[in-house]
N, CA and C of each residue as an Amber inpcrd file, in Angstrom:
protein
   702
   7.7730000  32.3500000 -11.5680000   7.6390000  31.2780000 -10.5840000
   6.9100000  31.7880000  -9.3530000   5.8690000  31.0870000  -8.9080000
   5.1690000  31.4030000  -7.6800000   6.1450000  31.3310000  -6.5090000
   5.9630000  32.2000000  -5.4890000   6.9280000  32.2460000  -4.3870000
   7.0420000  30.9070000  -3.6770000   5.9270000  30.1480000  -3.6070000
   5.9790000  28.8370000  -2.9620000   6.8560000  27.8840000  -3.7370000
   6.8710000  28.0300000  -5.0680000   7.7900000  27.2550000  -5.8680000
   7.1340000  26.3990000  -6.9270000   7.9770000  25.7330000  -7.6890000
   7.5420000  24.8630000  -8.7730000   8.2440000  23.5190000  -8.6500000
   7.4740000  22.4330000  -8.7480000   8.0080000  21.0840000  -8.6310000
   8.2620000  20.4780000 -10.0110000   9.2740000  19.6240000 -10.0790000
   9.5400000  18.8980000 -11.3160000  10.3220000  17.6260000 -10.9980000
  10.2720000  16.6730000 -11.9310000  11.0950000  15.4780000 -11.8670000
  12.2280000  15.6520000 -12.8670000  13.4690000  15.4520000 -12.4260000
  14.5990000  15.7050000 -13.3150000  15.5800000  14.5400000 -13.3010000
  16.0290000  14.1890000 -14.5050000  17.0680000  13.1910000 -14.6900000
  18.4030000  13.9240000 -14.7770000  19.3900000  13.4640000 -14.0090000
  20.7170000  14.0650000 -14.0420000  21.7190000  13.0790000 -14.6160000
  22.7190000  13.6250000 -15.2880000  23.7650000  12.8080000 -15.8880000
  25.0870000  13.5400000 -15.8220000  25.7660000  13.7220000 -16.9720000
  27.0580000  14.4170000 -16.9780000  26.9260000  15.8620000 -16.5110000
  28.0070000  16.3790000 -15.9790000  28.0160000  17.7500000 -15.4640000
  27.8320000  18.7660000 -16.5940000  26.9430000  19.7490000 -16.3950000
  26.7880000  20.8100000 -17.4000000  27.6640000  22.0250000 -17.0790000
  28.4280000  21.9520000 -15.9800000  29.2120000  23.1010000 -15.5370000
  28.5520000  23.7750000 -14.3440000  29.3370000  24.4680000 -13.5480000
  28.7990000  25.0810000 -12.3320000  27.9040000  26.2640000 -12.6670000
  26.9740000  26.5400000 -11.7630000  26.0500000  27.6460000 -11.9510000
  25.4440000  28.0090000 -10.5930000  24.6730000  29.0570000 -10.5650000
  23.9530000  29.4570000  -9.3580000  22.6260000  30.0560000  -9.7940000
  21.7120000  30.2440000  -8.8400000  20.4340000  30.8730000  -9.1560000
  19.9680000  31.6750000  -7.9550000  18.9570000  32.4930000  -8.1440000
  18.5350000  33.4320000  -7.1110000  17.4450000  32.8840000  -6.2160000
  17.1580000  31.6150000  -6.2950000  16.1210000  30.9980000  -5.4770000
  16.6730000  29.7420000  -4.8070000  15.9300000  29.2250000  -3.8400000
  16.2860000  27.9570000  -3.2320000  16.0150000  26.8280000  -4.2200000
  16.8710000  25.8200000  -4.1880000  16.6170000  24.6110000  -4.9610000
  16.6980000  23.4150000  -4.0110000  15.6010000  22.6840000  -3.9390000
  15.4960000  21.5440000  -3.0330000  15.5440000  20.2700000  -3.8620000
  16.4490000  19.3670000  -3.5210000  16.6180000  18.1120000  -4.2540000
  16.3180000  16.9400000  -3.3260000  15.5120000  16.0100000  -3.8010000
  15.2480000  14.7760000  -3.0750000  15.5300000  13.6070000  -3.9970000
  16.4550000  12.7230000  -3.5980000  16.8610000  11.6100000  -4.4330000
  15.8120000  10.5130000  -4.4860000  15.3890000  10.1570000  -5.6970000
  14.3910000   9.1050000  -5.9030000  15.0040000   7.8320000  -6.4770000
  16.0720000   7.9660000  -7.2470000  16.7570000   6.8060000  -7.8120000
  18.1620000   7.2340000  -8.2140000  19.1170000   6.3140000  -8.0990000
  20.4870000   6.6370000  -8.4460000  21.1490000   7.5270000  -7.4090000
  22.2560000   8.1250000  -7.7890000  23.0110000   8.9930000  -6.8770000
  23.5410000  10.2010000  -7.6410000  23.4130000  11.3700000  -7.0180000
  23.8450000  12.6240000  -7.6220000  24.9800000  13.2050000  -6.7790000
  26.1480000  13.3940000  -7.4020000  27.3000000  13.9780000  -6.7170000
  27.2580000  15.4940000  -6.9250000  27.3480000  16.2250000  -5.8210000
  27.2530000  17.6810000  -5.8740000  28.4800000  18.3400000  -5.2570000
  28.7910000  19.5270000  -5.7450000  29.7460000  20.3860000  -5.0720000
  29.0690000  21.7430000  -4.9090000  28.8670000  22.1530000  -3.6580000
  28.1510000  23.3920000  -3.3550000  29.0970000  24.3290000  -2.6250000
  29.4510000  25.4330000  -3.2820000  30.4090000  26.3930000  -2.7130000
  31.6600000  25.6860000  -2.2070000  32.1520000  24.7260000  -3.0000000
  33.3900000  24.0410000  -2.6750000  33.2410000  22.8670000  -1.7250000
  32.0240000  22.5880000  -1.2670000  31.7990000  21.4790000  -0.3300000
  31.1150000  20.3420000  -1.0700000  31.7100000  19.1700000  -1.0340000
  31.1370000  18.0280000  -1.7260000  30.0630000  17.3430000  -0.9160000
  29.0650000  16.8030000  -1.5860000  28.0270000  16.0170000  -0.9290000
  27.3820000  15.1030000  -1.9610000  26.5990000  14.1550000  -1.4560000
  25.9910000  13.1430000  -2.3200000  24.5050000  13.0380000  -2.0030000
  23.6710000  13.1600000  -3.0230000  22.2270000  12.9600000  -2.8620000
  21.9030000  11.5890000  -3.4460000  21.7820000  10.6040000  -2.5660000
  21.4500000   9.2480000  -2.9780000  19.9480000   9.0390000  -2.8190000
  19.4850000   7.8420000  -3.1580000  18.0760000   7.5200000  -2.9920000
  17.6780000   7.6710000  -1.5320000  16.6670000   8.4880000  -1.2670000
  16.2020000   8.6820000   0.1040000  16.9010000   9.7850000   0.8640000
  17.7870000  10.5300000   0.2070000  18.4170000  11.6720000   0.8640000
  18.1120000  12.9300000   0.0650000  18.6140000  14.0670000   0.5240000
  18.2940000  15.3030000  -0.1740000  19.1380000  16.4540000   0.3090000
  18.9100000  17.6150000  -0.2670000  19.6260000  18.8130000   0.1690000
  18.8470000  20.0550000  -0.2580000  19.1960000  21.1610000   0.3850000
  18.6260000  22.4630000   0.0450000  19.7770000  23.3710000  -0.3670000
  19.7510000  23.8520000  -1.5920000  20.7890000  24.7520000  -2.0980000
  20.2860000  26.1840000  -1.9450000  21.0340000  26.9810000  -1.2040000
  20.6120000  28.3550000  -0.9100000  20.8010000  29.2560000  -2.1320000
  20.0420000  30.3380000  -2.2130000  20.2020000  31.2800000  -3.3190000
  21.6410000  31.8060000  -3.3840000  22.1700000  31.8750000  -4.5910000
  23.5100000  32.4060000  -4.7890000  24.6260000  31.4050000  -4.6080000
  24.3240000  30.2080000  -4.0880000  25.3680000  29.2030000  -3.8770000
  25.8190000  28.6370000  -5.2190000  27.1110000  28.6590000  -5.4560000
  27.6570000  28.1190000  -6.7080000  27.7060000  26.6030000  -6.5920000
  27.1520000  25.9070000  -7.5510000  27.1150000  24.4550000  -7.4370000
  27.2800000  23.7770000  -8.7950000  27.7770000  22.5680000  -8.7180000
  27.9720000  21.7270000  -9.8920000  27.4880000  20.3240000  -9.5200000
  27.1030000  19.5350000 -10.5020000  26.6120000  18.1920000 -10.2150000
  27.0170000  17.2340000 -11.3150000  27.0010000  15.9460000 -10.9480000
  27.2630000  14.8950000 -11.9160000  26.6630000  13.6010000 -11.3950000
  26.0730000  12.8090000 -12.2870000  25.5240000  11.5020000 -11.9390000
  25.9980000  10.5250000 -13.0030000  27.1410000   9.8990000 -12.7660000
  27.7390000   9.0320000 -13.7890000  26.8380000   7.8520000 -14.1300000
  26.0610000   7.3660000 -13.1330000  25.1650000   6.2520000 -13.3900000
  23.7220000   6.6790000 -13.5700000  23.4880000   7.9790000 -13.6470000
  22.1350000   8.4920000 -13.7740000  21.4920000   8.7070000 -12.4160000
  20.6770000   9.7270000 -12.3190000  19.9820000  10.0300000 -11.0650000
  18.6450000  10.6760000 -11.3940000  17.6250000  10.3050000 -10.6150000
  16.3080000  10.9150000 -10.7490000  15.9720000  11.6000000  -9.4380000
  15.6110000  12.8640000  -9.4960000  15.3170000  13.6350000  -8.2940000
  13.9920000  14.3860000  -8.4410000  13.3060000  14.5540000  -7.3100000
  12.2160000  15.5160000  -7.2430000  12.8660000  16.8500000  -6.9140000
  12.5950000  17.8680000  -7.7090000  13.2470000  19.1720000  -7.5500000
  12.1960000  20.2370000  -7.3000000  12.4380000  21.0380000  -6.2830000
  11.5840000  22.1940000  -6.0010000  12.4170000  23.4460000  -6.1440000
  12.0190000  24.3520000  -7.0340000  12.6110000  25.6900000  -7.1460000
  11.6720000  26.6470000  -6.4360000  12.1670000  27.3200000  -5.4070000
  11.2750000  28.1270000  -4.5720000  11.9840000  29.3760000  -4.0620000
  11.2390000  30.4740000  -3.9780000  11.7610000  31.7100000  -3.3850000
  11.1970000  31.9370000  -1.9860000  10.5220000  30.9190000  -1.4380000
   9.9640000  31.0160000  -0.0850000  11.1050000  31.0400000   0.9240000
  11.2000000  32.1200000   1.7130000  12.2960000  32.2710000   2.6490000
  12.2200000  31.2870000   3.8130000  11.1170000  30.5640000   3.9160000
  11.0240000  29.5360000   4.9430000  12.0840000  28.4620000   4.7850000
  12.6050000  28.3040000   3.5720000  13.6390000  27.2960000   3.3360000
  14.9750000  27.6950000   3.9430000  15.1190000  28.9430000   4.3910000
  16.3540000  29.3740000   5.0390000  16.6770000  28.4960000   6.2340000
  15.6400000  28.1050000   6.9700000  15.8450000  27.3160000   8.1860000
  16.0860000  25.8390000   7.8830000  16.0100000  25.4680000   6.6230000
  16.1890000  24.0570000   6.2420000  17.4890000  23.8270000   5.4930000
  18.3340000  24.8650000   5.3950000  19.5340000  24.7350000   4.5690000
  20.8120000  24.6170000   5.3810000  20.6920000  24.3770000   6.6990000
  21.8950000  24.1670000   7.5180000  22.5770000  22.8810000   7.0890000
  23.9220000  22.8200000   7.1890000  24.6390000  21.6080000   6.7420000
  24.1290000  20.3270000   7.3790000  23.7290000  20.3700000   8.6480000
  23.2770000  19.1490000   9.3330000  22.0170000  18.5700000   8.7110000
  21.2840000  19.3890000   7.9590000  20.0320000  18.9330000   7.3810000
  20.1810000  18.5380000   5.9090000  21.3840000  18.6610000   5.3920000
  21.5530000  18.5030000   3.9540000  21.2740000  17.0930000   3.4370000
  21.6030000  16.0750000   4.2040000  21.4730000  14.7290000   3.6640000
  20.4350000  13.8850000   4.3880000  19.7270000  14.4620000   5.3360000
  18.7760000  13.6680000   6.1060000  17.4510000  14.4080000   6.2930000
  16.6690000  14.5310000   5.2160000  15.3510000  15.1460000   5.3750000
  14.5040000  14.3050000   6.3220000  13.5840000  14.9210000   7.0660000
  12.7060000  14.1440000   7.9490000  11.9110000  13.1120000   7.1560000
  11.6030000  11.9580000   7.7530000  10.8370000  10.9150000   7.0500000
   9.5560000  11.4230000   6.3880000   8.7700000  12.3290000   7.0240000
   7.5700000  12.8030000   6.3310000   7.8710000  13.4840000   5.0020000
   9.0150000  14.1920000   4.9260000   9.3710000  14.8590000   3.6690000
   9.6770000  13.8380000   2.5830000  10.3310000  12.7330000   2.9460000
  10.6490000  11.6950000   1.9660000   9.3980000  10.9710000   1.4940000
   8.5110000  10.6620000   2.4320000   7.2500000  10.0150000   2.0610000
   6.4430000  10.9150000   1.1420000   6.3740000  12.2020000   1.4920000
   5.6480000  13.1630000   0.6670000   6.2910000  13.3010000  -0.7070000
   7.6230000  13.3000000  -0.7530000   8.3170000  13.4490000  -2.0430000
   7.9670000  12.3080000  -2.9810000   7.9210000  11.0880000  -2.4560000
   7.5770000   9.9490000  -3.3120000   6.1430000  10.0520000  -3.8210000
   5.2410000  10.5290000  -2.9570000   3.8600000  10.7090000  -3.4080000
   3.7920000  11.8020000  -4.4810000   4.4660000  12.9290000  -4.2420000
   4.4200000  14.0340000  -5.2030000   5.0200000  13.6120000  -6.5480000
   6.0840000  12.8050000  -6.5040000   6.6820000  12.3280000  -7.7600000
   5.6650000  11.5140000  -8.5480000   4.9590000  10.6260000  -7.8610000
   3.9480000   9.8150000  -8.5360000   2.8070000  10.6900000  -9.0550000
   2.3840000  11.6690000  -8.2500000   1.2810000  12.5420000  -8.6510000
   1.6630000  13.3970000  -9.8620000   2.8970000  13.8670000  -9.9010000
   3.3480000  14.6540000 -11.0570000   3.3470000  13.8040000 -12.3240000
   3.7810000  12.5490000 -12.2010000   3.7790000  11.6560000 -13.3590000
   2.3710000  11.4510000 -13.9020000   1.3970000  11.4350000 -12.9820000
   0.0210000  11.1970000 -13.3920000  -0.7330000  12.4800000 -13.7310000
  -0.0610000  13.6140000 -13.6100000  -0.6590000  14.8870000 -14.0030000
  -1.6880000  15.4490000 -13.0370000  -1.5980000  15.0840000 -11.7500000
  -2.5470000  15.6090000 -10.7740000  -2.2380000  17.0810000 -10.4850000
  -3.1380000  18.0060000 -10.7540000  -2.8470000  19.4320000 -10.5870000
  -2.6210000  19.8540000  -9.1430000  -3.2330000  19.1630000  -8.1790000
  -3.0810000  19.5640000  -6.7780000  -1.6570000  19.3490000  -6.2790000
  -0.9320000  18.4250000  -6.8830000   0.4540000  18.1930000  -6.4760000
   1.2900000  19.4420000  -6.7110000   1.1100000  20.0630000  -7.8710000
   1.8560000  21.2790000  -8.1770000   1.3320000  22.4650000  -7.3670000
   0.0200000  22.4910000  -7.1430000  -0.5870000  23.6280000  -6.4520000
  -0.2290000  23.6780000  -4.9700000  -0.2250000  22.5170000  -4.3250000
  -0.0320000  22.4870000  -2.8790000   1.2390000  21.7780000  -2.4390000
   1.8790000  21.0360000  -3.3480000   3.0700000  20.2750000  -2.9910000
   4.2030000  21.1110000  -2.4190000   4.5580000  22.2760000  -3.0240000
   5.6770000  23.0520000  -2.4890000   5.4910000  23.4760000  -1.0360000
   4.3030000  23.9530000  -0.6910000   4.0580000  24.3850000   0.6800000
   4.0640000  23.1960000   1.6410000   3.4810000  22.0740000   1.2060000
   3.4600000  20.8870000   2.0620000   4.8710000  20.3410000   2.2820000
   5.6940000  20.4000000   1.2460000   7.0580000  19.8990000   1.3700000
   7.8540000  20.7500000   2.3640000   7.6750000  22.0440000   2.3100000
   8.3500000  22.9210000   3.2750000   7.8930000  22.6110000   4.6880000
   6.5980000  22.4270000   4.8670000   6.0620000  22.1190000   6.1950000
   6.6200000  20.7990000   6.7200000   6.7450000  19.8090000   5.8310000
   7.2540000  18.5020000   6.2460000   8.7420000  18.5320000   6.5600000
   9.4690000  19.4620000   5.9350000  10.9320000  19.5110000   6.0840000
  11.3630000  20.3610000   7.2780000  10.4920000  21.2440000   7.7510000
  10.8730000  22.1820000   8.7990000  11.4570000  21.4650000  10.0070000
  12.6050000  21.9290000  10.5290000  13.2030000  21.2920000  11.7040000
  12.2800000  21.2850000  12.9130000  11.3960000  22.2650000  12.9890000
  10.5160000  22.3600000  14.1520000   9.2350000  21.5630000  13.9980000
   9.0470000  20.9180000  12.8240000   7.8270000  20.1490000  12.6180000
   7.7580000  18.9930000  13.6100000   6.5790000  18.7290000  14.1830000
   6.4690000  17.6830000  15.2140000   6.3720000  16.2880000  14.6170000
   7.3750000  15.9390000  13.8000000   7.3360000  14.6240000  13.1590000
   8.0390000  13.5470000  13.9570000   8.8940000  13.9610000  14.9370000
   9.7270000  13.0010000  15.6440000   8.8590000  12.1460000  16.5560000
   8.8320000  10.8340000  16.3750000   7.9930000   9.9860000  17.2190000
   8.5000000   9.9520000  18.6410000   7.6050000  10.0360000  19.6010000
   7.9650000   9.9900000  20.9960000   7.8090000   8.5740000  21.5220000
   8.7570000   8.1040000  22.3390000   8.6410000   6.7600000  22.8970000
   7.4670000   6.6640000  23.8330000   6.8070000   5.4960000  23.9190000
   5.6490000   5.3470000  24.7920000   5.9960000   5.5370000  26.2530000
   7.2340000   5.2360000  26.6260000   7.6880000   5.4200000  27.9970000
   8.8030000   6.4400000  27.9600000   8.6220000   7.5590000  28.6620000
   9.5980000   8.6400000  28.5980000  10.9760000   8.1690000  29.0460000
  11.0300000   7.1120000  29.8510000  12.3140000   6.6280000  30.3190000
  12.9230000   5.5830000  29.4120000  12.1790000   5.1440000  28.4120000
  12.6820000   4.0820000  27.5410000  13.3870000   4.6740000  26.3330000
  14.4200000   4.0130000  25.8560000  15.1490000   4.4460000  24.6700000
  15.0820000   3.3300000  23.6390000  14.7210000   3.6920000  22.3960000
  14.6140000   2.7100000  21.3380000  15.6560000   2.9860000  20.2780000
  16.1320000   1.9180000  19.6730000  17.0740000   2.0700000  18.5750000
  16.3430000   2.6560000  17.3730000  16.8160000   3.7970000  16.8830000
  16.1720000   4.4390000  15.7360000  16.4600000   3.6580000  14.4580000
  15.4780000   3.6020000  13.5810000  15.6610000   2.9810000  12.2700000
  15.8930000   4.0870000  11.2460000  17.0140000   4.0140000  10.5700000
  17.3200000   4.9780000   9.5070000  16.6450000   4.4620000   8.2350000
  15.3950000   4.8500000   8.0270000  14.6240000   4.3380000   6.8910000
  15.2330000   4.7020000   5.5420000  15.7240000   5.9540000   5.3460000
  16.3570000   6.2550000   4.0540000  17.5610000   5.3500000   3.7710000
  18.3840000   5.0820000   4.8150000  19.5430000   4.2170000   4.6140000
  19.1080000   2.7820000   4.3180000  18.0460000   2.3270000   4.9880000
  17.5430000   0.9730000   4.7350000  16.9820000   0.8700000   3.3230000
  16.3100000   1.9260000   2.8820000  15.7470000   1.9420000   1.5320000
  16.8730000   1.8790000   0.4940000  17.9430000   2.6230000   0.7390000
  19.0640000   2.6210000  -0.2030000  19.7520000   1.2580000  -0.2020000
  19.8910000   0.6470000   0.9870000  20.5000000  -0.6810000   1.0730000
  19.6700000  -1.7040000   0.2970000  18.3510000  -1.6510000   0.4760000
  17.4760000  -2.5930000  -0.2280000  17.6120000  -2.4230000  -1.7360000
  17.7320000  -1.1760000  -2.1910000  17.8380000  -0.9180000  -3.6290000
  19.1020000  -1.5240000  -4.2290000  20.1070000  -1.7620000  -3.3890000
  21.3470000  -2.3770000  -3.8710000  21.2820000  -3.8970000  -3.8360000
  20.1880000  -4.4450000  -3.3020000  20.0880000  -5.8930000  -3.1410000
  18.8420000  -6.4880000  -3.7870000  18.2650000  -5.7660000  -4.7710000
  17.0780000  -6.3120000  -5.4360000  17.3960000  -7.6100000  -6.1780000
  18.6830000  -7.8560000  -6.4480000  19.0490000  -9.0520000  -7.2240000
  18.8540000 -10.3390000  -6.4330000  18.6000000 -10.2690000  -5.1360000
  18.3810000 -11.4830000  -4.3490000  17.1250000 -11.3320000  -3.5000000
  16.4810000 -12.4360000  -3.1320000  15.2790000 -12.3420000  -2.2940000
  15.6400000 -11.7480000  -0.9350000  14.8760000 -10.7910000  -0.4780000
  15.0950000 -10.1790000   0.8310000  13.9660000 -10.5900000   1.7640000
  14.3060000 -10.8350000   2.9990000  13.3190000 -11.2560000   3.9870000
  13.2260000 -10.2370000   5.1120000  12.2260000 -10.4190000   5.9610000
  12.1000000  -9.5620000   7.1400000  13.3490000  -9.7150000   8.0100000
  13.8500000 -10.9460000   8.1130000  15.0500000 -11.1900000   8.9220000
  16.2580000 -10.4290000   8.3750000  16.3810000 -10.3590000   7.0300000
  17.4930000  -9.6110000   6.4260000  17.4250000  -8.1410000   6.8100000
  16.2470000  -7.5590000   6.7060000  16.0890000  -6.1450000   7.0350000
  16.2900000  -5.9110000   8.5240000  15.7570000  -6.8000000   9.3350000
  15.9080000  -6.6680000  10.7850000  17.3730000  -6.7160000  11.1870000
  18.1190000  -7.6360000  10.5790000  19.5420000  -7.7500000  10.8760000
  20.2830000  -6.4730000  10.4930000  19.8810000  -5.8710000   9.3800000
  20.5440000  -4.6470000   8.9160000  20.3930000  -3.5210000   9.9200000
  19.2530000  -3.4430000  10.6100000  19.0210000  -2.3520000  11.5640000
  19.1770000  -2.8210000  13.0100000  19.7330000  -4.0270000  13.1950000
  20.0730000  -4.5430000  14.5300000  18.8520000  -4.7060000  15.4300000
  17.7830000  -5.2590000  14.8480000  16.5790000  -5.5760000  15.6030000
  16.2140000  -7.0300000  15.3300000  15.3680000  -7.5850000  16.1850000
  14.8410000  -8.9160000  15.9040000  13.7830000  -8.7940000  14.8170000
  13.4820000  -9.8660000  14.0880000  12.4490000  -9.7990000  13.0530000
  11.1030000  -9.2990000  13.5850000  10.7190000  -9.7560000  14.7820000
   9.4260000  -9.3240000  15.3280000   9.4500000  -7.8470000  15.7010000
  10.5790000  -7.3770000  16.2420000  10.6950000  -5.9540000  16.5770000
  10.6420000  -5.1020000  15.3170000  11.3680000  -5.5510000  14.2870000
  11.3790000  -4.7790000  13.0450000   9.9890000  -4.7430000  12.4170000
   9.2950000  -5.8790000  12.3990000   7.9600000  -5.9270000  11.8050000
   7.0110000  -4.9750000  12.5310000   7.0970000  -4.9400000  13.8590000
   6.2270000  -4.0500000  14.6330000   6.5630000  -2.5870000  14.3700000
   7.8530000  -2.2880000  14.3040000   8.2730000  -0.8980000  14.0740000
   7.9050000  -0.4410000  12.6630000   7.9890000  -1.3430000  11.6880000
   7.6330000  -0.9840000  10.3140000   6.1610000  -0.6160000  10.2380000
   5.3220000  -1.4140000  10.8710000   3.8960000  -1.1150000  10.8530000
   3.6060000   0.1870000  11.5900000   4.3140000   0.4230000  12.6830000
   4.0990000   1.6300000  13.4870000   4.5890000   2.8860000  12.7740000
   5.7850000   2.8190000  12.1710000   6.4170000   4.0210000  11.6290000
   6.1630000   4.2260000  10.1400000   5.8990000   3.1360000   9.3980000
   5.6760000   3.2450000   7.9570000   4.2390000   2.9400000   7.5570000
   3.4370000   2.4690000   8.5130000   2.0180000   2.2440000   8.2420000
   1.6990000   1.0230000   7.4210000   2.6420000   0.0690000   7.3150000
   2.3830000  -1.1510000   6.5660000   3.3210000  -2.2490000   7.0430000
   2.9650000  -3.5010000   6.7140000   3.8030000  -4.6150000   7.0960000
   5.1660000  -4.5520000   6.4320000   6.1280000  -5.2870000   6.9980000
   7.5090000  -5.2040000   6.5160000   7.6440000  -5.6270000   5.0570000
   7.0360000  -6.7570000   4.6650000   7.1590000  -7.2020000   3.2850000
   6.3720000  -6.3110000   2.3320000   5.2430000  -5.7850000   2.7960000
   4.4810000  -4.8440000   1.9690000   5.3070000  -3.5790000   1.7360000
   6.0010000  -3.1310000   2.7850000   6.8710000  -1.9550000   2.6460000
   7.9830000  -2.2390000   1.6360000   8.5910000  -3.4290000   1.7410000
   9.6700000  -3.7730000   0.8320000   9.1820000  -3.8420000  -0.6180000
   8.0100000  -4.4630000  -0.8280000   7.4590000  -4.5390000  -2.1940000
   7.1620000  -3.1520000  -2.7410000   6.6530000  -2.2630000  -1.8830000
   6.3320000  -0.9100000  -2.3550000   7.5950000  -0.1490000  -2.7370000
   8.6990000  -0.3820000  -2.0030000   9.9550000   0.2890000  -2.3450000
  10.4820000  -0.2000000  -3.6890000  10.4210000  -1.5240000  -3.8970000
  10.9210000  -2.0800000  -5.1560000  10.0800000  -1.6030000  -6.3360000
   8.7490000  -1.6120000  -6.1550000   7.8810000  -1.1730000  -7.2380000
   8.0580000   0.3130000  -7.5100000   8.2030000   1.1040000  -6.4350000
   8.4190000   2.5390000  -6.6180000   9.7060000   2.8240000  -7.3600000
  10.7540000   2.0790000  -7.0180000  12.0330000   2.2440000  -7.7170000
  11.8770000   1.8970000  -9.1920000  11.1840000   0.7910000  -9.4680000
  10.9680000   0.3780000 -10.8550000  10.1600000   1.4240000 -11.6190000
   9.1290000   1.9470000 -10.9860000   8.2770000   2.9380000 -11.6520000
   9.0690000   4.2040000 -11.9900000   9.9420000   4.6150000 -11.0800000
  10.7350000   5.8160000 -11.3200000  11.7420000   5.5950000 -12.4520000
  12.3600000   4.4120000 -12.4930000  13.2870000   4.1190000 -13.5960000
  12.5570000   4.0980000 -14.9340000  11.3490000   3.5300000 -14.9420000
  10.5700000   3.5060000 -16.1820000  10.1790000   4.9180000 -16.6090000
   9.8580000   5.7780000 -15.6310000   9.4470000   7.1480000 -15.9660000
  10.5900000   7.9270000 -16.6060000  11.8140000   7.4860000 -16.3360000
  12.9690000   8.1330000 -16.9460000  13.3070000   7.5790000 -18.3210000
  12.4970000   6.6470000 -18.8200000  12.6900000   6.1310000 -20.1660000
  13.4970000   4.8520000 -20.2610000  13.8770000   4.2580000 -19.1300000
  14.6620000   3.0280000 -19.1710000  13.8080000   1.8790000 -19.6910000
  14.3920000   1.0030000 -20.4660000  13.6750000  -0.1310000 -21.0520000
  13.1740000  -1.0730000 -19.9610000  12.0330000  -1.7100000 -20.2350000
  11.4090000  -2.5990000 -19.2470000  12.3600000  -3.7120000 -18.8280000
  13.0470000  -4.3080000 -19.7780000  13.9500000  -5.4220000 -19.4610000
  15.0610000  -4.9810000 -18.5240000  15.6140000  -3.7940000 -18.7580000
  16.6970000  -3.3000000 -17.9100000  16.1780000  -2.9420000 -16.5150000
  14.9870000  -2.3430000 -16.4580000  14.3900000  -2.0230000 -15.1620000
  14.1470000  -3.3080000 -14.3700000  13.6250000  -4.3380000 -15.0390000
  13.3780000  -5.6180000 -14.3740000  14.6780000  -6.2040000 -13.8330000
  15.7420000  -6.1000000 -14.6050000  17.0340000  -6.6320000 -14.1660000
  17.5420000  -5.8860000 -12.9480000  17.4140000  -4.5540000 -12.9610000
  17.9530000  -3.7430000 -11.8740000  17.1430000  -3.8750000 -10.5850000
  15.8590000  -4.1450000 -10.7070000  15.0100000  -4.1780000  -9.5190000
  14.6230000  -5.5850000  -9.0900000  15.1860000  -6.6070000  -9.7500000
  15.0370000  -7.9640000  -9.2640000  13.7620000  -8.6880000  -9.6440000
  12.9920000  -8.1530000 -10.5940000  11.8200000  -8.8890000 -11.0720000
  12.2930000 -10.0380000 -11.9550000  11.5990000 -11.1680000 -11.8710000
  12.0850000 -12.3690000 -12.5490000  12.0220000 -12.2650000 -14.0690000
  11.1960000 -11.3390000 -14.5910000  11.0950000 -11.1720000 -16.0380000
  10.4580000  -9.8130000 -16.3260000  10.6410000  -9.2970000 -17.5380000
   9.9740000  -8.0400000 -17.9120000   8.4630000  -8.1390000 -17.7780000
   7.8820000  -9.3160000 -18.0820000   6.4290000  -9.4510000 -17.9820000
   5.9760000  -9.3970000 -16.5260000   6.7950000  -9.9260000 -15.6130000
   6.4570000  -9.8530000 -14.1900000   6.4590000  -8.4030000 -13.7270000
   7.4280000  -7.6440000 -14.1990000   7.4760000  -6.2250000 -13.8560000
   6.2690000  -5.4930000 -14.4250000   5.9360000  -5.7600000 -15.6870000
   4.7940000  -5.1060000 -16.3280000   3.5220000  -5.3920000 -15.5560000
   3.3470000  -6.6390000 -15.1160000   2.1420000  -7.0120000 -14.3570000
   2.1060000  -6.2770000 -13.0260000   3.2800000  -6.1530000 -12.3650000
   3.3290000  -5.4620000 -11.0870000   3.0000000  -3.9750000 -11.2460000
   3.4990000  -3.3680000 -12.3140000   3.2110000  -1.9530000 -12.5780000
   1.7290000  -1.7410000 -12.8390000   1.0910000  -2.6870000 -13.5200000
  -0.3430000  -2.5550000 -13.8050000  -1.1700000  -2.6830000 -12.5330000
  -0.7210000  -3.5930000 -11.6490000  -1.4500000  -3.7490000 -10.3920000
  -1.2900000  -2.5250000  -9.4990000  -0.1780000  -1.8170000  -9.6900000
   0.0810000  -0.6270000  -8.9120000   0.4650000  -0.9350000  -7.5040000
């Protein structure tokens, strides 16, 4: 294994028993939820969250409903600064955005994802990375949007139509405030962001071998053919 590491997409299910390894293992949740016990401490890697398992840490996992994760195995000591407990379940937004791109690139066989993805992921995850948005007025305070939590909430509600007002209410903002913040922080309109999350979730479930009809049911598409058409449009 190259010191920077090796990326892979992994499906998790029943526990195989506890184990440890001599390198860092970085997990980013793409679909489902993975229950972990690391050196006796329990934690959960849900969609949009993640963790860094340090070398030598004894760990066990289980995903009763199935879980899909982007996994990086790396011996780069730079990950030492990313394995503090406070960072275990809340990777910076750039790391999550990058993880979703790398997952898609790996599925499509793009060689640059494997070549440069590990180093880019470390750079995006670093606590000192200048990813934190600064308010336009140093004296003004804005309510932060927990995008990973909003993404996970949306994934639990694909069975019903979601609106900008629904999302805004979830994060305690007005619809206009939420729409502006989505464009500013996510680079796209609120409904476009929501559609991309639903399609990304569907694509990841399909990549794990789930039947089209079941994926359509879980992600709220009106029919398997509607899902197939959406996947083709990309």
